C-alpha positions as CSV (number, residue, x, y, z in Angstrom):
1,M,-15.7,-18.8,31.0
2,S,-18.3,-21.8,30.5
3,A,-16.7,-24.7,28.4
4,P,-18.8,-24.5,25.3
5,L,-17.1,-21.1,24.9
6,D,-13.8,-21.6,25.5
7,A,-14.2,-24.5,23.1
8,F,-15.5,-22.5,20.4
9,L,-12.7,-20.2,20.9
10,Q,-10.3,-21.9,20.9
11,R,-11.9,-23.4,17.5
12,C,-11.7,-20.0,16.7
13,T,-8.5,-18.8,17.6
14,P,-6.0,-19.6,14.1
15,H,-8.9,-18.1,11.6
16,V,-9.0,-14.9,14.2
17,L,-4.9,-14.8,13.5
18,A,-5.1,-15.4,10.0
19,V,-7.9,-12.7,8.9
20,F,-5.6,-10.3,11.5
21,R,-2.2,-11.5,9.6
22,V,-4.0,-10.8,6.2
23,V,-5.4,-7.1,7.5
24,V,-2.5,-5.7,8.8
25,G,0.2,-7.3,5.5
26,L,-2.7,-5.0,3.4
27,L,-2.0,-2.7,4.9
28,F,1.5,-2.6,5.2
29,A,1.5,-3.6,1.5
30,C,-0.3,-0.7,0.9
31,H,2.5,1.6,2.2
32,G,4.4,0.5,0.4
33,A,2.9,0.3,-2.6
34,S,1.7,4.1,-2.4
35,S,5.5,5.4,-2.2
36,L,6.3,2.9,-4.8
37,F,4.6,3.3,-7.4
38,G,2.8,6.8,-5.8
39,V,-0.2,4.9,-6.4
40,L,-3.3,5.5,-2.9
41,G,-2.0,9.1,-2.5
42,G,1.3,8.3,-3.7
43,A,4.4,8.8,-1.0
44,M,3.5,10.3,2.0
45,G,0.3,10.8,1.0
46,Q,2.1,14.0,-1.1
47,G,1.2,12.1,-4.9
48,G,4.3,10.9,-6.6
49,T,7.0,8.1,-5.6
50,V,9.8,7.6,-3.2
51,P,13.2,7.8,-5.4
52,T,14.7,4.7,-6.3
53,G,17.0,4.2,-3.9
54,S,17.0,6.9,-1.7
55,W,17.4,5.6,2.1
56,P,16.1,5.1,3.5
57,G,12.3,5.4,1.8
58,W,13.1,3.5,-0.8
59,Y,14.4,0.3,0.6
60,A,11.4,1.1,3.4
61,A,8.8,0.8,0.8
62,V,10.4,-2.2,-0.4
63,I,10.3,-4.0,3.4
64,Q,6.6,-2.8,3.3
65,L,5.1,-3.7,-0.2
66,A,7.3,-7.6,-0.7
67,G,7.1,-7.9,3.1
68,G,3.1,-7.0,3.5
69,L,2.1,-9.5,0.4
70,L,4.4,-12.3,2.1
71,V,2.7,-11.7,5.0
72,I,-1.5,-11.3,3.4
73,F,-0.8,-14.6,2.0
74,G,1.1,-16.3,4.8
75,L,4.1,-17.3,3.0
76,G,7.5,-17.2,4.8
77,T,5.4,-15.7,7.5
78,R,7.6,-15.4,10.0
79,P,11.2,-14.0,8.7
80,A,8.5,-11.7,6.9
81,A,7.1,-10.2,9.7
82,L,10.8,-9.8,12.3
83,L,12.0,-7.8,9.2
84,S,8.9,-5.7,9.0
85,S,8.5,-5.1,12.5
86,G,12.0,-4.5,12.8
87,S,12.2,-2.0,10.5
88,M,8.9,0.1,11.6
89,A,10.7,-0.4,14.6
90,Y,13.8,1.7,13.4
91,A,11.5,3.9,11.7
92,Y,9.5,4.9,14.8
93,F,13.4,5.9,16.8
94,S,15.0,7.2,13.9
95,T,11.9,9.8,12.0
96,H,9.6,10.2,15.6
97,Q,11.6,9.4,19.3
98,G,13.3,12.6,18.3
99,T,11.1,14.9,18.2
100,A,8.4,13.7,21.0
101,L,8.0,10.6,23.6
102,W,4.5,9.6,22.7
103,P,3.3,8.9,19.9
104,I,0.5,10.9,19.9
105,Q,2.9,13.2,19.9
106,N,5.1,12.3,17.4
107,G,3.1,11.3,15.1
108,G,4.5,7.3,14.9
109,E,1.4,5.4,15.6
110,A,1.4,4.0,12.3
111,A,5.3,2.7,13.2
112,A,4.6,1.5,16.2
113,M,1.9,-0.1,16.1
114,F,3.3,-2.2,13.1
115,A,5.7,-2.9,14.5
116,W,4.6,-4.5,17.9
117,A,1.7,-6.3,15.3
118,F,4.3,-7.7,13.2
119,L,6.0,-8.6,16.4
120,L,2.5,-10.3,17.2
121,V,2.5,-12.3,14.0
122,F,6.0,-13.6,14.5
123,F,5.3,-15.7,17.6
124,T,1.7,-16.7,17.0
125,G,2.7,-17.9,13.3
126,P,0.1,-17.1,9.8
127,G,-2.6,-19.0,11.5
128,A,-5.3,-20.8,9.7
129,W,-5.0,-20.3,5.3
130,A,-1.2,-19.5,4.7
131,L,0.5,-20.7,1.9
132,D,3.4,-22.0,4.1
133,R,1.4,-24.9,5.1
134,V,0.4,-25.1,1.6
135,F,4.2,-25.5,0.9
136,F,4.8,-27.3,3.3
137,G,3.2,-28.5,5.4
138,A,2.1,-27.9,9.4
139,R,5.4,-28.6,11.1
140,T,4.5,-26.5,14.5
141,R,2.7,-28.6,16.9
142,T,-0.7,-27.3,18.4
143,A,0.1,-27.0,21.9
144,A,-2.4,-29.3,24.2
145,P,-4.4,-26.8,26.0
146,A,-3.8,-25.5,29.4
147,A,-6.3,-28.1,31.4
148,Q,-5.8,-30.7,29.3
149,Q,-1.6,-31.2,29.4
150,E,-0.1,-33.6,32.0
151,P,1.4,-32.5,34.6
152,S,5.6,-32.1,34.0
153,T,7.4,-35.0,36.3
154,V,10.7,-33.5,35.4
């Protein structure tokens, strides 16, 4: 690619990651809110709520709502994303995988996508616009682009 395009993409990456984080967090929080409060179609789109304290539905809904909100605001992003990813991996393997091999066959597309999306957020971090930066500062050092890095002498 051209150098100006590379520079533009590099400048935009933290902002695009932030938009991705916000959208994924919002969608996830909506799942939790629907199960806990019966809004947006209710639990599993059937109306109503999940019984308080029921395993695993109520706990999953709490993780979805809290994890989604934390990821939206970029507050404790990495731990929230890792917990959210793990909960969706658990949901996929405990609920969907036994039915059929592929997510398209077993209805586990959302669980699989959320698991991988949150794993990506865990590894990439919150991007721009995160409250983590406000409260804790930018603790992570941005790596220089590969073209600008000096060769290692080790």
